[in-house]
N, C-alpha and C positions, 0 to 999 in steps of 0.2 A: 484567549482566542477560541472561537467555536469552529469545529470541523464537521463537514458533512461529506460522507463517502457516497458515491453514486456509481452506477454503471454495471452493477452485477446483473446476473440473469442466467438463463439456461443456454448452454452451448454444447455442441457435439465435440467429442474428443478430436483434437487436431485443429480446432477452431481458435478464434481469437476474441478477446474482449479488452476494452480499455476502461479502467477504473479511474475516477477522478476524486480528488479530495479538495474541496473548496473551503476556504477559510473566510470567516466573517468576524467582525469585532476588532480585529487587528490585522496588520499586514503580515503575511506569512513569510516575507523575505528574510526575517531575522531568525527563523526557526529551521532547525533540522527536522526532517520529516521521515518517518518510517512507515512501512506497511507490514502488518502482521495478519495472520489468519488463524482461524480456529475451526477445525473439523469436528463433527459430532463425536463426542466421547474422548476427544483429545485435548491436550493443552494448547494454549495459544503459542504460535511459533512465529519467529522472525521470517520475513520474506525479502525485504529490500529496504534500503534507506538512502537518502540523499542529503548532503550537507546543505546548509543555508545558502552557500555560495554556488552550489551545484557543481563544484569542482571535484567532489568525491562521492562515489556511489559504492554500494556494497550489496551483494546478493547472497541469499542462501544457496548452498550447493544444489539443492533440489530444483531451483528455478533459473540458475545461471545459464545464460545463453538463450533462454526462452522469454524471460520477462525483462522489461526495461522501465526503469523509474526515471522520471524527468519532472521538471517544474517550469512553470511560466509565472514568474513573480508579478508580471503586469496584470495577470488574471487571478492572482492570489490562489493558484491552484497547483497541486502536484498530481501527476498522472502515474498510473501503472499499466503499461501495455503488456498484455499477456498473450503470447502466441504459443502455438503447438500445445494447447491445453490437454492435460491428462486427467483421467478419472480422479487421481489422487490430489488434484488441485481443488476439488470440491471443498468449500469451506465458506465461512463468513469472513470477509476481509475488512480489516480495520486500518484506518490511518491514525497516526499519532504524531505529536509535535513536541519539541523541546528546544529551548534556547541554548541549553548547555550540553546536552547529551546527544550523541549520534551513534551509539553502539547498537548492539543487537538484542539487548535485554529490554523486555517490555516495561520493566519497573523503572527504567530511566526516563520514560516519556511522561510528560505532565498533562497533556491534553489529548483527548481521544474523540474520534468520530463515532457514530452509532453503528457502523458496520453495514456492509452490503453483501448480499449472498450470491455466491457463484456456484452453480451446479453444472458439472461436466458429465454428459451422458455418453454412453457407448453407441 
């Protein structure tokens, strides 16, 4: 499955963005999907994930209550709604998919999108 992340951009602190992760090549409904991010000079970190059935979601403590992950299997797309953005949310955001894994470790995901850059300004 090929993944394409979109929706990044420049936003002021306190603002919102919605990222999308669109799949092609295969239906995304059989895959668990995670969002990760990597800030300059830092390691890639887990942000959120959603199970294939959409019955289970998990968030990093740093985004809990501000970000919401969701999916629309009819559109073969997973979303990350980001509200109340902070300067520290600035990073390149990646979506990833796996049929078998839906944990928080990036090494468990088999397919990755190219990333979309989010910059939060003061």
